[in-house]
DRENMAR-621722 format. One record per atom (N, C-alpha, C): residue in three letters; x, y, z. Coordinates in steps of 0.001 Angstrom, whole numbers, plus 500000, padded with zeros to 6 digits. Example, Ala and Ser with C-alpha at 12.3 -4.5 7.8 and 13.67 -1.06 7.14 Angstrom:
# residues 2
ALA513190494310507800;ALA512300495500507800;ALA513200496700507800;SER512850497750507080;SER513670498940507140;SER512900500030507870;
END
This chain:
# residues 440
MET436990537870836972;MET438248538131836745;MET439050538991838333;TYR438399539761838572;TYR438588540326840160;TYR439051539574841279;HIS437374538905841492;HIS437518537993841914;HIS438557536652842042;SER438674536433841143;SER439756535140840573;SER441102535652841248;ALA441078537014841075;ALA442742537551841293;ALA442853537489842845;VAL442068538039843650;VAL441705538151845009;VAL442212536975845607;ARG441270535814845193;ARG441321534573845577;ARG442592533994845451;PHE443565534344844322;PHE444830533794844366;PHE445306534215845086;TRP445449535512845410;TRP446309536505846357;TRP446391535740847798;GLN444800535633848273;GLN444823535082849341;GLN445123533462849772;LYS445312532790848507;LYS445724531542848933;LYS447503531504848828;ARG448002532759848734;ARG449724532771849313;ARG449796532743850283;SER450998531718850724;SER451113531452852166;SER452071532551852718;LEU452022532251854313;LEU452711533518855072;LEU454513533404854607;ARG455026532114854202;ARG456309532418853561;ARG456358533008852291;PHE455702533356851516;PHE455033533883850072;PHE455377535151850520;TRP454365535375851327;TRP454492537279851402;TRP455517537698852251;LEU456130536646853098;LEU457590537548853999;LEU458490537253853056;THR458654536417851971;THR460047536195850723;THR459700537720849788;SER458216537575849533;SER458240538565848658;SER458195539804849349;GLY457882540721850536;GLY458368541682851158;GLY460024542012851287;LEU460400540971851422;LEU461732540706851855;LEU462747541103850440;ILE462438540288849636;ILE462842540557848569;ILE462900541967847888;MET461216542658847644;MET461149543714847426;MET461540544814848393;THR462030544835849772;THR462793545628850706;THR464049545488850251;ILE464908544368849552;ILE466365544323849633;ILE467103544371848133;SER465868543960847299;SER466388543827845805;SER466713545347845244;PRO465450546303845639;PRO465887547301844818;PRO467146547811844995;PHE467959547907846331;PHE469220548816846997;PHE469998547674846523;ILE470014546645846127;ILE470743545581845429;ILE471308546131844024;ALA470237546107843400;ALA469807546695841853;ALA470610548037841723;PHE470165549162842784;PHE470865550248842773;PHE472202550230843100;SER472912549228843756;SER474141549433843944;SER475057548980842549;ILE474746547394841882;ILE475179547266840705;ILE475009548114839864;LEU474132548806839239;LEU473586549591838446;LEU474513550862838788;THR474807551116839795;THR475456552394840098;THR476898552091839794;TYR477237551155840208;TYR478494550482839735;TYR478592550323838507;ILE478004549869837606;ILE478135549794836450;ILE478257550843835530;PHE477293551980835884;PHE477103553286835000;PHE478315554294835534;VAL478730554153836624;VAL479729554736837205;VAL481126554303836558;HIS481552553310836306;HIS482661553002835813;HIS482741552931833984;GLU481372552735833842;GLU481368552666831912;GLU481201553954831476;ARG480505554385831919;ARG480475556407831787;ARG480817557113832272;ILE481948557173833558;ILE482843557836834194;ILE484241557509834359;VAL484505556463835119;VAL485825555825835191;VAL486627555201834157;ASN485751554616833297;ASN486641553912832327;ASN487327555023831384;PRO486211555841831078;PRO486635556852829782;PRO487724557964830735;LEU487478558330831866;LEU488699559115832678;LEU489970558038832185;LEU489939557098832828;LEU491267556070832499;LEU491857555958831339;ASP490904555784830311;ASP491313555971828919;ASP491984557342828486;LEU491387558426828890;LEU491450559617828617;LEU492984559775829304;THR492888558986830392;THR494633559802831189;THR495450558938830730;SER495023557555830276;SER495961556527829167;SER496334557163828455;GLU495528557822827773;GLU495738558313825671;GLU496593559620826171;GLN496338560309827159;GLN497226561629827639;GLN498285561298827761;ILE498467560470828562;ILE500027560037828939;ILE500641559159827494;GLY500175559125826822;GLY500581558355825458;GLY500974559115824331;ILE500149560199824669;ILE500375561048823741;ILE500978562088823873;LEU500756562930825277;LEU501354564443825147;LEU502764564287825795;SER503146563163826029;SER504295562869826763;SER505375562798825330;PRO505175561911824154;PRO505901561815823172;PRO505949563250822316;ILE504800564390822487;ILE505039565268821616;ILE505756566123822407;ASN505486566431824027;ASN506474567183824473;ASN508072566846824101;GLU508397565650824161;GLU509935565078823828;GLU510100565592822465;LEU509269565575821655;LEU509469566187820051;LEU509682567473820395;GLN508698568524820857;GLN509218569682820930;GLN510528570009821670;THR511054569252822914;THR512379569460823470;THR513398569086822434;THR513041567908821947;THR514246567344821021;THR514630568269819672;LEU513464568774819307;LEU513723569607817901;LEU514092571039818468;TRP514316571518819725;TRP515013572625819878;TRP516338572206820038;ASP516593571239820609;ASP518319570364820822;ASP518535570108819195;VAL517670569297818351;VAL518325569313817068;VAL518602570696816156;SER517648571603816283;SER518299573156815843;SER519409573533816691;ARG519551573327818100;ARG520871573917818365;ARG521975573513818192;THR521788572146817910;THR523177571230817372;THR523653571426815955;VAL522609571575815034;VAL522761571484813583;VAL523285573278813464;THR522516574155813816;THR523147575264813988;THR524876576009814668;GLY524585574972815444;GLY526057574793816316;GLY527239574557815397;PHE526611573527814338;PHE527891572669813488;PHE527632573703812569;ALA526936574383812174;ALA527035575207810553;ALA527908576176811361;ILE527964576643812465;ILE529049577894813189;ILE530148577318813289;ASN530114576332814313;ASN531708575676814845;ASN532269574781814418;ALA531276573638813313;ALA531855572672812674;ALA532556571635813734;GLU531944571578814899;GLU532643570771815720;GLU532052568921815446;PRO533055567952815294;PRO532853566937814985;PRO531604566087815476;ASN532097566221817084;ASN530991565260817987;ASN529546565989818105;LEU529102567368817335;LEU527660567703816906;LEU527109566813816333;SER527551566070815311;SER527081565112814313;SER526625563790815061;GLU527144563594816028;GLU527089562049816940;GLU525775562598817505;GLU525841564085818073;GLU524904564060819273;GLU523355564456818294;TYR523740564628816941;TYR522561565144816503;TYR521985563416815851;ALA522845562633815900;ALA522303561010815312;ALA521357560656816398;ILE521594561050817767;ILE521123560589818659;ILE519879561649819249;GLN519697562830818456;GLN518774563538818922;GLN517648563213817839;ALA517904562456816224;ALA517221562546815358;ALA516561561231815798;GLN517147559884816455;GLN516837558534816581;GLN515262558849817801;ARG515748559635818937;ARG514594560215819757;ARG513446560665818877;ILE513689561539818175;ILE512561561853816903;ILE511841561003816646;ASP512654559938816024;ASP512004559012815189;ASP511186557813816383;ASN511673557628817774;ASN511151557021818352;ASN509932557808819183;ALA509905558927819064;ALA508814559575819537;ALA507876559550818766;PHE508103559650817051;PHE506940559543816638;PHE506151558065816251;SER507076557216816629;SER506395555883816422;SER505526555837817723;ARG505975556219818784;ARG504965556004819937;ARG503626556735819861;LEU503974557979818936;LEU502638558685818770;LEU501482557834817870;SER502255557159817075;SER501105555983816054;SER501089555364816401;GLU501530554295817808;GLU500975553568818413;GLU499846554309819366;ALA500053555465819962;ALA499000555704820996;ALA498001556374820323;SER497807556825819214;SER496921557644818816;SER495600556516818056;ASN494493556680818199;ASN493484555766818456;ASN492171556661817317;SER491465556087817011;SER490233555923816239;SER489502557544816877;ALA489624557947818004;ALA489056558938818307;ALA489783560196818195;TYR491208559941817602;TYR491980561089817362;TYR492125561115815878;VAL491231561008814904;VAL491252560771813792;VAL492003562039813242;GLN491773563223813371;GLN492292564468813121;GLN493776564306813689;LEU494137563977814989;LEU495237563912815794;LEU496365563300814684;LYS495836561893813826;LYS496615561135813135;LYS496934561729811991;ASP496092562429811204;ASP496699563684810043;ASP497616564401810417;ASP497470564904811648;ASP498691566032811894;ASP499531565329812204;LEU499838564352812562;LEU500936563675813241;LEU501688563070811942;ALA500698562743810970;ALA501262561971809702;ALA502335563215808909;SER501320564098809053;SER502168565539808521;SER503167566341808990;ALA503175566360810486;ALA504408566623811014;ALA505398565441810963;GLN505125564237810755;GLN506476563156810656;GLN506900563522809014;GLN506217563786808074;GLN506723564062806920;GLN507567565830806838;GLN507228566368807979;GLN508006567524807651;GLN509282567330808365;TRP509197566494809278;TRP509958566227810141;TRP511343565322808866;LEU510638564488808258;LEU511636564224807495;LEU512398565274806303;ARG511903565840806195;ARG512479567524805401;ARG513315567802806127;VAL512981568102807753;VAL513855568780808328;VAL515302567872808256;ALA514872566910808726;ALA516209565623808870;ALA517155565818807505;ALA516704566066806438;ALA516853565838805223;ALA517928566912805090;HIS517565568288805325;HIS518315569656805657;HIS519421569634806501;SER519227568573807653;SER520121568532808654;SER521267567735808160;GLU521065566890807406;GLU522121565868806905;GLU523091566407805995;VAL522324567330805373;VAL522986568038804096;VAL524237569026805100;ILE523576569567805862;ILE524387571003806528;ILE525681570096807486;LEU525448569001807691;LEU526035567986809002;LEU527064567393807660;ARG527161567112806576;ARG527519566863805439;ARG528996567829804741;GLU528255569079804725;GLU528952570157804038;GLU530389570578805087;PRO531518570643804149;PRO532724570765804423;PRO532769571967804909;HIS533524572363806396;HIS532952573645806690;HIS534600574579806362;THR534549575262805389;THR535579576301805060;THR535228577691805576;HIS534623577948804618;HIS533736579377805177;HIS532314579360804693;MET531229579764805889;MET530114580020805095;MET529988580887804107;SER529371579979802870;SER529037580842801801;SER527840581207801747;PRO527219581892800532;PRO525904582193800444;PRO525111580925800365;ALA525755580084799582;ALA524609578785799302;ALA524721578227800677;PHE525268577880801496;PHE525495577129802697;PHE524457578126803746;GLY524488579423803874;GLY523732580185804466;GLY522337579835804337;SER521981579881802787;SER521101579520802221;SER519984578406802478;LYS521065577203803164;LYS520600575793803582;LYS520100575612804789;VAL520930576656805866;VAL520969576819807190;VAL519851577423807521;ILE518942578591806755;ILE518054579476806637;ILE517029578637806428;THR516947577675805478;THR516243576875805252;THR515479575918806048;PHE516777575292806739;PHE516704574596807526;PHE516105575287809196;GLU516201576316809434;GLU516017576854810634;GLU513794577440810464;ASN514046577537808957;ASN512532577795808681;ASN511893576500808767;GLU512097575587808290;GLU511584573900808157;GLU511131573545809455;ILE512128573770810229;ILE512089573306811676;ILE511360574157812733;SER511230575436812189;SER510425576311813303;SER508896576141813143;ALA508729576034811278;ALA507339575294810862;ALA507090574095811778;LEU508324573048811802;LEU507614572001812294;LEU507502571678813809;GLY508030572964814721;GLY507851572916815848;GLY506336573911816134;TYR506062574635815284;TYR504867575351815393;TYR503662574447814884;LYS503925573515814197;LYS502878572547813689;LYS502967571571815023;LEU503976570924815524;LEU503411570324816918;LEU502950571299817728;GLU503108572550817849;GLU502698573088818973;GLU501040573285818719;GLN500768573040817220;GLN498937573144816889;GLN498565571820817264;VAL498836570769816961;VAL499180569536817464;VAL498681569230818768;TYR499439570038819920;TYR499255569772821028;TYR498058570328821638;GLU497809571538821062;GLU496810572515821177;GLU495501571480820928;ASP495637571225819914;ASP494050570668819392;ASP494358569490820378;LEU494747568709820755;LEU494513567623821879;LEU494273568201823179;GLN495160569226823382;GLN494324569603824826;GLN492941570098824444;GLN492524570465823319;GLN491093570626822997;GLN490169569890823129;GLN490792568676822582;GLN489911567586822413;GLN489679566415823857;ASN490952567303824697;ASN490878566464825874;ASN489882567301826918;GLU489973568722826425;GLU488782569457827195;GLU487472569137827053;GLN487289568685825755;GLN485908568364825197;GLN485579566588825966;LEU486382566171825954;LEU486209564764826839;LEU485847565134828142;ARG486472565569828638;ARG486321566173830102;ARG485436567164830278;HIS484614567842829742;HIS483198568767829550;HIS482121567209829394;GLN482406566217828537;GLN481579565025828562;GLN481293564383829819;VAL482558564326830138;VAL482319563174831473;VAL481849564079832549;LEU482228565284832957;LEU481435566249833736;LEU480001566133833555;GLU479506566427832423;GLU478098566497832196;GLU477699564916832335;THR477954563971831687;THR477629562685832222;THR477584562304833994;LEU478587562644834672;LEU478462562978835756;LEU477304563448836636;GLU476782564530835803;GLU476002565278836372;GLU474882564297836244;PHE474603564245834960;PHE473812563345834525;PHE473146562035835550;ALA474368561444835779;ALA474549560466836835;ALA474063560754838194;ASN474136562073838688;ASN473670562122839684;ASN472573562392839975;LYS471797562775838881;LYS470345563214838824;LYS469981561817838834;MET470420560876838002;MET469764559363837823;MET470027558461839242;PHE471280558619839858;PHE471378558101841330;PHE470202558706842124;VAL469741560022842372;VAL468565560333842910;VAL467485560014842485;LEU467133560033841266;LEU465977559181840872;LEU465686557847841381;VAL466701556909841006;VAL466999555600841111;VAL466726555490842226;LEU467727555979843524;LEU467591555825844707;LEU465849556203845450;LEU465449557074844948;LEU464039557366845298;LEU463273556487845156;SER463542555713843753;SER462330554439843333;SER463050553218844011;ALA464172553057844275;ALA464519551902845235;ALA463733551750846638;THR463794553200847102;THR463335553370848516;THR461922553287848641;LEU460968553904847121;LEU459417553522847186;LEU459291551788847188;ILE460112551264846250;ILE459922549913846226;ILE460262549111847234;GLY461169549767848281;GLY461466549160849834;GLY460616549152850475;LEU459655550570850419;LEU458652550870851184;LEU457333549951850581;LEU457502549784849476;LEU456340548666849013;LEU456338547226849949;GLY457253546985849801;GLY457827545706850445;GLY457483545833852098;LEU457811546762852472;LEU457682547013854138;LEU455945546820854086;LEU455370547661853280;LEU453997547728853332;LEU453334546143853431;ILE453762545362852577;ILE453523544165852303;ILE454021543281853344;LEU454827543538853819;LEU455372542769855325;LEU454183543447856414;ASN454030544592856211;ASN453293545121857490;ASN451620544516857296;ARG451151544556855986;ARG449752544314855877;ARG449367542888855875;SER450714542020855406;SER450710540603855526;SER450797539934856864;LEU451089540415857840;LEU451913539869859021;LEU451345540850860406;LEU452027542062860408;LEU451766542995861307;LEU450290543128861569;CYS449600543764860399;CYS448011544075860618;CYS447377542529860640;SER447492541492860155;SER447144540319860570;SER446931540004862134;MET448220540317862242;MET448673539563863945;MET447755540641864658;ASN447590542148864368;ASN447320542735865275;ASN445298542747865265;LYS444898542389863996;LYS443641541673864034;LYS443359540613865076;LEU444207540011864851;LEU444116538545865831;LEU443732539146867060;THR444872539925867341;THR445227540380868898;THR443804541006869379;GLU443717541850868529;GLU442289542919868740;GLU441201541982869077;GLY440944540906868182;GLY439941540487868356;GLY440128539348869443;ALA441112538619869622;ALA440772538372870876;ALA440877538938872291;SER441073539979872533;SER441081541148873752;SER439493541177873599;LYS438713541411872590;LYS437282541929872727;LYS436532540633873235;PHE437246539820872623;PHE435918538164873175;PHE436471537992874556;ALA437898538495875044;ALA437994538302876335;ALA437188538926877435;THR437179540456877034;THR436300541149877855;THR434867541268877683;GLY434339540286876474;GLY432915539733876653;GLY432333540380875520;ASP433110540923874372;ASP432801541585873335;ASP432459540036871878;THR431024539679872076;THR430963538152871267;THR430669538630869711;SER430043539882869745;SER429955540166868015;SER430964540594867467;HIS432058540920867876;HIS433210540879866860;HIS433732539725865966;HIS434080540190864787;HIS434626539101863799;HIS435766538982862874;ILE436710538513863614;ILE437960538599862876;ILE437790538411861251;ASP438245539233860771;ASP438269539207858953;ASP439800539235858751;ILE440477538361858274;ILE441539538370857639;ILE441657537373856205;GLY441957538426855052;GLY442159537823854012;GLY443506536982853533;THR444670537843853865;THR446215537172853877;THR446715537564854728;PRO447998536742855301;PRO448493535606854430;PRO447569534025854570;MET447635533232854092;MET446270531972854120;MET446567531190855479;GLU447642531186856131;GLU447852530385857440;GLU447098531528858703;MET447572532965858235;MET446925533938859431;MET444993533502859306;ALA444916533638858177;ALA443367533373857655;ALA442703532439857902;SER443358531214858176;SER443125530211859073;SER442860530007860317;VAL443937530786860647;VAL443835530843862392;VAL442669531705862508;ALA442406532747861651;ALA441395534021862072;ALA440361532981862193;HIS439997532014860937;HIS438937531301860776;HIS438429530249861785;THR439718530009862652;THR439829528734863625;THR439008529451864446;PHE439553530677864953;PHE439364531432866188;PHE437662531458865582;ASN437386532252864982;ASN436153532611864834;ASN435070531392864960;SER435555530346864677;SER434659528994864861;SER434704528617866100;MET435632528477866689;MET436051528490868148;MET434927529222869250;LYS435070530486868713;LYS434060531883869337;LYS432857531231869085;ASN432370531216868219;ASN430587530500867761;ASN430386529377868569;LYS431369528612868543;LYS431328527176869390;LYS430866527707870883;ILE432221528308871403;ILE431987528651872853;ILE430699529649873124;ILE430534530419872472;ILE429130531061872601;ILE427846530396872704;GLU427796529312871839;GLU426624528452871620;GLU426820527472873002;GLN427794527046873213;GLN427666526259874356;GLN427365527029875478;HIS427800528153875805;HIS427825529301876762;HIS425798529350876802;LYS425480529699875481;LYS423746529982875642;LYS423333528379876139;ALA423965527679875533;ALA423056526069876031;ALA423307526215877689;LEU424575526492877989;LEU424353526136879209;LEU423649527248880079;GLU423693528445879432;GLU422656529234880548;GLU421325528989880080;LEU420924528239879200;LEU419400527719878916;LEU419257526868879933;GLU420163525986880133;GLU420049524610881024;GLU419769525257882079;ALA420899526046882532;ALA420941526810884124;ALA419798527509884303;ASN418858527985883417;ASN417664528940883573;ASN416540528167883516;MET416311526657883437;MET415516525679882370;MET415430524813883828;ASP414090524754884217;ASP413537523546885008;ASP413624522035883902;GLY414532521098884409;GLY415098520045883537;GLY413662518760883178;LEU412719518841884297;LEU411679518051883950;LEU410582518330883291;THR410112520219883168;THR409256520342883059;THR409429521618881294;GLY410578521667881422;GLY411212522563880108;GLY410394524146880510;LEU410088524477882189;LEU409872525733882000;LEU410911526583882426;LEU410751527711882864;LEU412093528293883584;LEU412248528187884874;ASN413308527864885041;ASN413478527490887161;ASN413083528784888084;ARG413003528338889132;ARG412893529141890145;ARG413910530665889844;ARG415467529908890195;ARG416381530867890034;ARG415986532160888975;LYS415597531679887891;LYS415195531944886644;LYS414142533338886984;PHE413080533016887326;PHE411690533193888031;PHE412198534321888945;ASN413536534350889404;ASN413565535553890615;ASN414095536781890076;GLU415020536373888799;GLU415751536883888265;GLU414612538149886987;GLN413773537089886735;GLN413007537922885367;GLN411814538859886557;ILE411521538348887566;ILE410538539271888198;ILE411305540581888765;GLU412428540378888965;GLU413020541822889128;GLU412836542799887939;LEU413334542014887200;LEU413773542474885669;LEU412281543421885605;GLU410964542631885390;GLU410339542873885110;GLU409467543968885979;LEU409389544208887242;LEU409207545360888097;LEU410175546298887647;ASN411320546271887493;ASN411946547507887222;ASN411840548113885915;LEU411219547599884973;LEU411040547892883679;LEU409448548595884012;ALA408468547753884792;ALA407108548706885124;ALA407393549868886053;ARG408379549982887180;ARG408496550976887190;ARG408727552453886313;GLN409529551886885601;GLN409890552619884425;GLN408961553359883473;GLY408212552111883494;GLY406922552508882149;GLY405763552825882605;SER405835552733884351;SER404424552907885051;SER403221552475884229;TYR403628550415884055;TYR402554550010883800;TYR402351548565884585;PRO401268547963884869;PRO400839547004885852;PRO401703545787885135;VAL402238544767886243;VAL402493543425886210;VAL402113542558886891;SER401289541277886602;SER400517540344887049;SER401623538884887571;VAL401086538417888600;VAL401838537290888849;VAL400929536271889341;ILE400735535011888572;ILE399919534081888665;ILE400519532826889464;ILE399819532349890546;ILE400806531322891203;ILE399843530258891184;CYS400497529017890651;CYS399282528117890424;CYS400055526523891240;ASP398866525725891742;ASP399040524416892648;ASP398127523680892007;ILE398840522702891650;ILE397725521382891380;ILE397117520516892361;ASP395989520727891952;ASP395256520244893609;ASP395273518185893599;HIS395266518165894899;HIS395540516963895601;HIS396800515915894400;PHE397951516810894245;PHE398566515965893565;PHE399474514842894340;LYS399669515459895549;LYS400246513896896250;LYS399467512754896462;GLN398126512999896327;GLN397085511754896219;GLN397420511015894769;PHE397820511787893677;PHE397893511097892406;PHE398956510441892396;ASN400148511401893186;ASN401668510172893172;ASN401300509115893599;ASP400639509165894997;ASP400611508127895724;ASP399757506785895011;THR398404507401893878;THR397912506353893049;THR398607505666891741;TYR399438506437891305;TYR399897506200890150;TYR401810506161890092;GLY402215506620891092;GLY403862506823891232;GLY404358507941890682;HIS405623508023891101;HIS406082509177890639;HIS406661509440889655;LEU406871508548888602;LEU407496508816887208;LEU405739508964886560;ASP404651508720886571;ASP403607508900885933;ASP403214510306886781;GLY403645510561887922;GLY403402511785888518;GLY404101512721887636;ASP405305512900887196;ASP406345513542886428;ASP405882513866885229;GLU405062512801884290;GLU404337513166882925;GLU403142513776883579;ALA402329513865884245;ALA401542514887884577;ALA401631516162884987;LEU402669516306885794;LEU403740517830885746;LEU403848518176884254;LYS404826517123883577;LYS405111517840882454;LYS403803518167881261;ALA402779517597881552;ALA401550517686880922;ALA400955519051881366;VAL400591519361882644;VAL400160520624882945;VAL401209521885882629;ALA402587521316882825;ALA403357522610882454;ALA402991523086880862;GLN402952522276880148;GLN403064522663878796;GLN401884523062878534;THR400391522948879006;THR398995523338878994;THR399338525299879278;LEU399965525361880528;LEU400095526491880699;LEU400783527329879939;LYS402006526693879307;LYS403189527454878442;LYS402134527782877051;ASN401600526855876563;ASN400615527148875313;ASN399295528251875706;GLY399059528335876759;GLY397726529492877007;GLY398150530462877278;ILE399247530887877142;ILE399891532466877815;ILE400723532946876491;ARG401041534495876592;ARG401255535021875282;ARG402690535298875368;ASP403283535599874249;ASP404663535298873740;ASP405754536059874746;ASN404844537441875565;ASN406090537937876056;ASN405881537641877656;ASP404569536347877961;ASP404499536023879184;ASP405806534687879993;LYS405945534681880917;LYS406882534285881267;LYS406456532801882470;ALA406214531557881833;ALA405609530327882818;ALA406714529894883396;CYS406895529406884995;CYS408168528988885491;CYS407605528191886679;ARG408508526875886883;ARG408079525965887414;ARG408568526609889130;TYR407745526335890050;TYR408246527433891237;TYR408613526574892281;GLY408445525475892204;GLY408756524320892768;GLY407691522988893226;GLY408059521783893506;GLY407167520746893469;GLY406165520822892421;GLU404774521026892560;GLU403599520912891673;GLU402991522568891720;GLU404065523632892276;GLU403793524524891784;GLU404060525743890681;PHE403468526042890228;PHE404258527062889080;PHE403488528272889136;VAL404257529206888487;VAL404156530799888754;VAL404189531912887220;ILE403600532305887144;ILE403427533244885513;ILE403827534431885701;ILE404471535160885046;ILE404814536395885079;ILE403918536884883622;LEU403152538089883876;LEU402246538489882352;LEU402225540277883044;PRO403937540739881853;PRO403941542133882043;PRO402495542474881281;HIS402506544087881737;HIS401377544829880918;HIS400203544162880665;CYS399542543866882049;CYS398684543075882057;CYS397881543568883914;ALA396654544002883353;ALA396037544821884446;ALA395501543360885442;SER394571543633886570;SER394156542933887171;SER392705541883886558;ASN391853542741885768;ASN390965541906885238;ASN391286541107884233;ALA392392541345883465;ALA393135540686882180;ALA393416539501882957;ALA394272539728883701;ALA395122538664884867;ALA394463537393885168;TYR393048537921885666;TYR391882536667886073;TYR391127536435885315;MET391401536785883859;MET390832535996882660;MET391372535168882379;ILE393020535724882269;ILE393870534594881747;ILE393994533228882350;ALA394157533701883846;ALA394189532627884970;ALA392933531682884774;ASP391579532335884591;ASP390813531239884792;ASP390389530657883202;LYS391152531004882212;LYS391015530297881046;LYS392043529074881146;LEU393356529325882046;LEU394315528372881944;LEU393763527095882765;ARG393046527489883950;ARG392439526963884874;ARG391345525822884304;GLN390763526436883069;GLN389821525337882600;GLN390419524453881629;LYS391536524971880971;LYS392150524104880279;LYS392788522764880579;VAL393549523081881828;VAL393836522175882553;VAL392873521302883125;ALA391748521783883636;ALA390616520683884081;ALA390031520147882608;SER390243520292881684;SER389725519671880252;SER390420518827879857;GLN391902518795880150;GLN393018517966879517;GLN392834516460880221;MET392986515665879537;MET392851514150879972;MET393900513556880020;ILE394672513460881379;ILE395755512747881666;ILE395990511265881358;ILE396999511094880315;ILE397069509163879552;ILE398544508806880514;ILE397798507528881310;ILE398625506967882325;ILE398857505468881498;GLU400176504775881138;GLU399898503656880455;GLU398534503307879771;GLU398700504126878773;GLU398227503999877190;GLU396237504053877845;ARG396170504714879125;ARG395009504623879361;ARG394609505724880157;LYS393452506806879794;LYS393051507966880296;LYS392545507911881783;VAL392823508585882785;VAL392820509106883770;VAL392065510411884018;SER391483510441885192;SER390885511717885250;SER391576512771885374;PRO390788513884884771;PRO391973514850884296;PRO392199515924885804;LEU393431516908886084;LEU393994517513887269;LEU393079518676887326;THR393214519371888399;THR392783520492888578;THR393675521769889189;ILE393721522377889293;ILE394621523547889241;ILE393861524774890480;SER394375525294891330;SER394204526458891978;SER394961527676891818;MET394300528756891806;MET395566529790891399;MET395004531233892308;GLY396061531654892372;GLY396293533127892958;GLY396574534033891937;VAL396009535363892107;VAL396681536474891210;VAL396780537559892227;ALA398029538179891765;ALA398034539536892458;ALA398821540706891523;VAL399005541535891718;VAL399018542944890325;VAL399761543854891054;PHE400832544147890098;PHE401644545252890840;PHE401250546416890179;PRO401054547472890727;PRO401765548045892436;PRO400827548112893308;GLU399183547431892532;GLU398025547420893378;GLU398189546647894157;HIS398700545065894826;HIS398902544526895638;HIS400254544657895984;GLY401202545218895448;GLY402690545124896132;GLY403495545727895301;LYS404813546625895774;LYS405410547123894942;LYS407134546494894910;THR406913545335895480;THR407945544316895530;THR408004543066895117;SER408949542642894675;SER408607541131894112;SER408231540257895497;GLU408926540455896868;GLU408222539744897808;GLU406984539922898270;THR406448541214898178;THR405294541393898793;THR403961541065897883;LEU404612540911896536;LEU403805540695895428;LEU403478539066895308;ILE404614538447895460;ILE404707536889895679;ILE403457536639896705;LYS403915537320898216;LYS403305537154899125;LYS401841537153898813;HIS401073538245898197;HIS399908538419897912;HIS399535537295897235;ALA400126537000896314;ALA399618535890895247;ALA399252534577895840;ASP400394534201897022;ASP400463533090897280;ASP399150532898898550;GLN399065534263898967;GLN397763534312900068;GLN396395534262899316;ALA396418534377898065;ALA395207534182897262;ALA395057532849896765;LEU396174532301896674;LEU396008530643896408;LEU395508530048897307;TYR396193530147898563;TYR395394529483899374;TYR393799529641899979;LYS393578530964899635;LYS391979530929899501;LYS391406530323898693;ALA391866530076897648;ALA391185529234896262;ALA391151527908896843;LYS392278527576897639;LYS392206526240898040;LYS391457525735898834;ASP390851526997899965;ASP390523526773900969;ASP388886527049900705;HIS388367527413899651;HIS387316527591898911;HIS386855526500897752;GLY387306525357898088;GLY386794524235897274;GLY388177524205896179;ARG389122524328895615;ARG389952524221894645;ARG389604524254893654;ASN390256524141892343;ASN390110524417891168;ASN389136525665890784;ARG390044526886891497;ARG389370528060891394;ARG390164529068891423;VAL390093530267890951;VAL390930531510890627;VAL390617532529892036;PHE391855532690892559;PHE391079534005893837;PHE392464535940893365;MET391887536237893493;MET392590537698893258;MET392869538236894655;ALA394268538095894652;ALA394498538888896034;ALA393851540330896203;SER393734540384897553;SER393084541896897969;SER393950542596898571;THR393726543936898243;THR395030545152898882;THR394803545076900892;ASP393924544368901134;ASP394130544251902802;ASP394532542749903426;CYS395380541984902187;CYS396244540796902662;CYS396826541129903286;
END
């Protein structure tokens, strides 16, 4: 299950990772803005607007009622004292204003003010009683204030005072309810502030996650590619670029690794070709020169002997003249293969030039080198050469052996002494091995 999930995500394209990263980076802030707008308007702005609208629709009529009631009290009382006819008309206007104010209050109050509606209904009934008393007083003929008339005026004053007190209570209750709503809005605002911080932090974290996806899918992969290319350019061929996502980058990394391996293989093939003799398959003279210096340096550090054997095929010119150069090449290959098969794994057989070969024997003293050389001589001498499907007389080789540091401490001296030993072998009848002498 885990590996299936990993493979699924590794197959996602670069466009997918870029789009996902950008969406994860931007979408939290867009969502945060939308949620903030909705929350603020639903929980703060709209309640405040409704509260303000209701206050205007309720407080204004109540204030008008309170003011007009005092005007009614003054008008009715003034009529009772002075009996001015115009006061009746003024009262009618004031009463109409009060009725209109109660109508506006009835329309403005809603379900949020249940108790207020009951109180307003009670106040309106009380106003009807006040209006009835007022009309009785205003219809009373004014002669002399009798005790009965005075009692009516006192009743009116008590009723209108009670109504004024009632409206004052309604006003205070409304103020108290409004204060409660204000506290609720403030608490909501405080909660909103905390939520805003929390949502903003969450949006920031999600945005950072989006950036992390972008960084991992693109920047890190690009850095790995750049690092791998730089290391390969500086000669580090062991570094492998490992990229899993995105798919395009992984494909580029795979292609680069394949290209690098192919270049390494081609380089090794070219290096091998440059170091090998094309005819015999042995190391060539250029590689021999490098190898002898390397072996002598190691021998100096490790204080151990290194032997060099120089071989030359006897009468090879005569063989070439007899059988031709093509068959001579076949003979060279046969001798080279015999020499190569007859030495140790850490020894190096090289073609020195023409029909001459040279062998490097690390960790090999003079006696052992002589024995190896003589065994090789015997193997070559016993090997039949097949020319045009017929056997011809085997070839023989003459060999000269020199040992480091006994016969020379440099490659030039060592080769010179081995070469001199080779010529001694030739001078003494060929097909033999001669060891270099210290007085050469």
